[in-house]
VOBA-1610 file (N, C-alpha, C; in pm, whole numbers, padded with zeros to 5 digits, always signed):
BEGIN
Met+00076-00118+00006Met-00012-00004-00008Met+00091+00108+00007Ala+00053+00214-00067Ala+00156+00343-00095Ala+00116+00433+00001Thr+00210+00514+00112Thr+00219+00590+00163Thr+00152+00732+00083Asp+00093+00799+00184Asp-00008+00929+00164Asp+00065+01007+00228Pro+00113+01086+00116Pro+00220+01214+00195Pro+00142+01325+00246Phe-00006+01363+00263Phe-00068+01406+00322Phe-00106+01358+00481His-00135+01227+00458His-00152+01184+00574His-00015+01173+00649Glu+00070+01122+00629Glu+00250+01151+00666Glu+00214+01312+00753Arg+00208+01418+00641Arg+00186+01525+00726Arg+00121+01544+00875Leu+00057+01529+00816Leu-00058+01574+00930Leu-00051+01461+01075Leu-00007+01312+01056Leu+00014+01239+01143Leu+00155+01291+01206Ala+00219+01331+01130Ala+00370+01421+01209Ala+00311+01545+01293Ile+00245+01620+01274Ile+00194+01717+01344Ile+00160+01658+01424Val+00048+01544+01464Val-00006+01511+01575Val+00058+01448+01687Leu+00151+01360+01615Leu+00226+01288+01717Leu+00351+01383+01790Arg+00339+01518+01756Arg+00474+01637+01844Arg+00344+01674+01939Leu+00227+01639+01973Leu+00164+01692+02057Leu+00162+01587+02165Pro+00174+01666+02298Pro+00193+01554+02385Pro+00045+01448+02421Gly+00078+01289+02458Gly-00023+01241+02462Gly-00102+01164+02387Ala-00102+01262+02236Ala-00155+01236+02084Ala-00173+01066+02103Thr-00248+01028+02002Thr-00238+00901+01950Thr-00354+00835+01819Glu-00302+00799+01722Glu-00354+00755+01628Glu-00463+00646+01617Asp-00564+00676+01598Asp-00701+00568+01609Asp-00752+00542+01491Arg-00843+00450+01455Arg-00900+00401+01345Arg-01038+00342+01346Pro-01100+00408+01469Pro-01200+00324+01506Pro-01331+00324+01378Trp-01340+00377+01296Trp-01436+00397+01183Trp-01392+00308+01049Gly-01289+00322+01083Gly-01188+00284+00917Gly-01099+00366+00915Ser-01159+00525+00936Ser-01062+00638+00880Ser-00996+00707+01019Val-00885+00807+00969Val-00799+00806+01058Val-00856+00919+01172His-00836+00902+01322His-00936+00985+01430His-00823+00971+01518Cys-00785+01105+01545Cys-00619+01117+01669Cys-00669+01130+01780Lys-00664+01123+01907Lys-00740+01142+02039Lys-00638+01204+02127Val-00673+01246+02228Val-00574+01287+02346Val-00689+01250+02463Ala-00665+01166+02585Ala-00683+01110+02678Ala-00832+01068+02605Gly-00832+00996+02549Gly-00960+00895+02484Gly-01008+00991+02420Lys-01052+01143+02394Lys-01123+01204+02297Lys-01052+01251+02191Ile-01134+01253+02055Ile-01094+01296+01926Ile-01102+01430+01914Phe-00948+01459+01841Phe-00943+01630+01880Phe-00923+01657+01717Val-00884+01547+01638Val-00872+01600+01494Val-00897+01449+01394Gly-00961+01455+01283Gly-00977+01338+01193Gly-00959+01385+01045Trp-00901+01266+00976Trp-00880+01302+00835Trp-00941+01202+00754Gly-00911+01244+00623Gly-00990+01110+00503Gly-00976+01197+00380Arg-00962+01084+00272Arg-00992+01141+00143Arg-01212+01132+00097His-01192+01250+00043His-01360+01284-00004His-01339+01169-00149Asp-01467+01158-00179Asp-01493+01089-00317Asp-01418+01185-00429Asp-01418+01246-00440Asp-01304+01331-00536Asp-01142+01303-00501Gly-01108+01237-00421Gly-01006+01213-00391Gly-00874+01371-00353Glu-00969+01448-00266Glu-00933+01571-00197Glu-00945+01548-00062Met-00829+01596+00007Met-00800+01560+00193Met-00875+01645+00233Gly-00933+01558+00343Gly-01044+01695+00433Gly-00987+01639+00579Met-01035+01748+00620Met-01006+01690+00798Met-01113+01757+00911Gly-01142+01676+01029Gly-01204+01750+01105Gly-01154+01793+01178Ile-01174+01943+01281Ile-01137+02009+01382Ile-01228+02012+01493Arg-01209+02098+01603Arg-01294+02151+01674Arg-01227+02317+01724Val-01332+02406+01690Val-01303+02526+01712Val-01348+02562+01821Asp-01382+02659+01860Asp-01474+02773+01955Asp-01579+02809+01849Lys-01709+02812+01921Lys-01807+02817+01850Lys-01837+03014+01790Glu-01751+03084+01802Glu-01771+03200+01699Glu-01704+03195+01633Leu-01560+03097+01603Leu-01471+03112+01486Leu-01544+03023+01413Gln-01600+02896+01462Gln-01682+02809+01348Gln-01766+02894+01275Ser-01865+03027+01313Ser-01958+03064+01260Ser-01864+03143+01143Thr-01742+03204+01196Thr-01705+03335+01093Thr-01613+03233+01004Leu-01561+03110+01041Leu-01502+03031+00911Leu-01596+02943+00833Val-01753+02921+00833Val-01799+02878+00782Val-01884+02946+00668Ala-01855+03087+00742Ala-01910+03190+00690Ala-01853+03304+00567Ser-01677+03268+00591Ser-01645+03351+00530Ser-01530+03224+00412Asp-01525+03127+00455Asp-01446+03017+00344Asp-01477+02906+00303Leu-01513+02908+00221Leu-01585+02795+00170Leu-01500+02631+00191Arg-01365+02691+00214Arg-01304+02505+00240Arg-01367+02466+00393Phe-01463+02551+00455Phe-01538+02532+00607Phe-01670+02450+00532Thr-01736+02375+00638Thr-01818+02330+00688Thr-01879+02268+00807Ile-02030+02312+00862Ile-02026+02244+00980Ile-01994+02069+01041Ala-01910+02034+01071Ala-01955+01858+01104Ala-02041+01787+01127Lys-02078+01696+01066Lys-02200+01658+01059Lys-02259+01618+01241Tyr-02146+01538+01287Tyr-02202+01508+01437Tyr-02176+01582+01553Val-02078+01635+01531Val-01988+01751+01635Val-02029+01904+01600Gly-02120+01941+01508Gly-02106+02047+01493Gly-02167+02140+01623Gln-02224+02089+01690Gln-02303+02141+01796Gln-02167+02161+01896His-02108+02149+01861His-01996+02134+02004His-01842+02217+01939Gly-01873+02274+01793Gly-01778+02366+01776Gly-01696+02286+01635Gly-01751+02175+01591Gly-01648+02128+01527Gly-01701+02200+01335Val-01608+02162+01289Val-01614+02215+01124Val-01498+02103+01074Asp-01554+02037+00951Asp-01479+02017+00826Asp-01434+02100+00765Met-01304+02103+00727Met-01211+02146+00641Met-01192+02072+00488Arg-01150+02130+00425Arg-01117+02078+00270Arg-00970+02101+00291Leu-00895+02063+00206Leu-00746+02083+00272Leu-00688+02136+00109Gly-00747+02099+00015Gly-00723+02133-00146Gly-00561+02075-00152Pro-00540+02084-00323Pro-00431+02006-00355Pro-00271+02096-00298Lys-00302+02240-00205Lys-00130+02269-00197Lys-00189+02286-00026Pro-00209+02231+00039Pro-00256+02297+00196Pro-00186+02425+00204Asp-00201+02529+00331Asp-00114+02604+00422Asp-00061+02518+00495Trp+00039+02457+00507Trp+00072+02369+00628Trp+00064+02440+00764Ala+00109+02568+00708Ala+00123+02640+00889Ala-00048+02663+00962Glu-00111+02706+00879Glu-00251+02715+00900Glu-00292+02605+00939Val-00323+02456+00873Val-00306+02330+00916Val-00295+02288+01054Glu-00125+02279+01088Glu-00057+02319+01170Glu-00158+02379+01330Gln-00171+02468+01300Gln-00244+02612+01383Gln-00371+02563+01401Leu-00459+02495+01328Leu-00577+02448+01342Leu-00629+02304+01450Ile-00522+02226+01403Ile-00487+02064+01474Ile-00446+02120+01632Val-00364+02197+01660Val-00286+02247+01790Val-00377+02354+01869Glu-00510+02394+01810Glu-00630+02448+01855Glu-00736+02391+01916Ser-00764+02246+01837Ser-00832+02173+01840Ser-00795+02125+01959Tyr-00649+02089+01942Tyr-00607+01998+02058Tyr-00632+02057+02214Arg-00573+02216+02188Arg-00576+02262+02323Arg-00740+02225+02371Ile-00863+02262+02257Ile-01005+02258+02362Ile-00995+02135+02394Ile-00953+02022+02325Ile-01024+01884+02383Ile-00929+01848+02519Ala-00784+01844+02480Ala-00665+01800+02580Ala-00737+01861+02757Pro-00647+01783+02816Pro-00665+01795+02994Pro-00565+01964+02997Lys-00576+01973+03068Lys-00454+02136+03107Lys-00351+02096+03159Lys-00329+01989+03185Lys-00200+01940+03211Lys-00115+01924+03083Leu-00220+01851+03027Leu-00118+01808+02870Leu-00102+01958+02811Val-00206+02037+02811Val-00200+02171+02739Val-00054+02283+02796Lys-00038+02280+02907Lys+00069+02317+03003Lys+00201+02234+02958Glu+00212+02117+02941Glu+00302+02059+02895Glu+00341+02083+02763Leu+00283+02122+02613Leu+00240+02153+02496Leu+00338+02300+02530Asp+00242+02392+02588Asp+00328+02539+02636Asp+00493+02539+02684Ala+00441+02411+02804Ala+00626+02403+02825Ala+00756+02385+02704Arg+00663+02311+02608Arg+00805+02271+02502Arg+00758+02366+02410Gly+00687+02453+02443Gly+00677+02624+02333Gly+00629+02554+02206Gly+00492+02500+02196Gly+00404+02461+02151Gly+00451+02337+02040Ala+00402+02294+01942Ala+00407+02150+01856Ala+00481+02229+01736Gly+00634+02160+01694Gly+00653+02184+01587Gly+00689+02342+01577Gly+00699+02450+01675Gly+00703+02544+01669Gly+00603+02643+01656Ala+00487+02596+01677Ala+00352+02670+01707Ala+00333+02707+01817Ala+00341+02821+01822Ala+00332+02886+01961Ala+00196+02889+02002Ala+00211+02893+02153Ala+00042+02876+02184Ala-00030+03008+02100Pro-00191+02993+02048Pro-00226+03091+02012Pro-00276+03269+02064Lys-00227+03349+02063Lys-00248+03465+02095Lys-00466+03482+02155Lys-00470+03486+02273Lys-00584+03533+02271Lys-00605+03680+02279Ala-00764+03730+02243Ala-00789+03878+02243Ala-00773+03877+02400Ala-00735+03971+02399Ala-00792+04090+02546Ala-00891+04127+02613Ala-01005+04085+02707Ala-01074+04074+02726Ala-01089+04219+02794Pro-01221+04238+02738Pro-01241+04423+02750Pro-01232+04443+02905Lys-01162+04534+02955Lys-01162+04577+03090Lys-01317+04640+03098Lys-01342+04549+03282Lys-01449+04634+03315Lys-01439+04739+03326Ala-01524+04857+03411Ala-01490+04981+03457Ala-01536+04959+03620Ala-01430+05024+03655Ala-01433+05019+03831Ala-01553+05017+03920Ala-01617+04966+04009Ala-01700+04992+04045Ala-01689+05102+04147Pro-01784+05220+04166Pro-01766+05293+04264Pro-01747+05268+04372Lys-01643+05312+04441Lys-01640+05298+04588Lys-01714+05349+04718Lys-01780+05291+04792Lys-01856+05270+04885Lys-01808+05365+04963Arg-01911+05474+05041Arg-01839+05544+05136Arg-01917+05532+05262Ser-01791+05513+05382Ser-01824+05505+05462Ser-01946+05571+05544Ala-02016+05457+05643Ala-02155+05540+05687Ala-02039+05636+05795Lys-01935+05673+05837Lys-01911+05767+05951Lys-01831+05875+05913Thr-01871+05929+05795Thr-01870+06053+05732Thr-01913+06157+05737
//
């Protein structure tokens, strides 16, 4: 059986993540951490590789609305699952970033800390989160003694 260079590249990204393993529960590749799936991939009928990942719900709606490569995943869409068609020449840095972010959502905090201690997977640093808007300071209560 010939090796698939897309499969090899995706698996190399996954296996750099702490505790990540490859599984084939339904005949296609699904990678897990602590027994939970965080990415899966396979070829569509037209031969194009696609992968399924988990993202936060806000990013899910943005990706699906703005990029034709993304669709809401059939069984886990309600949990932020998206499917992505990789195309003939994927942006591997983007693919790695999406896989690592999916891992961060699913993995136990201990393993995410281990990933961060390593400097991220394959050079992928922890994604920067937007700073939360600062809340206005509550007015100070006046003492009844004045």
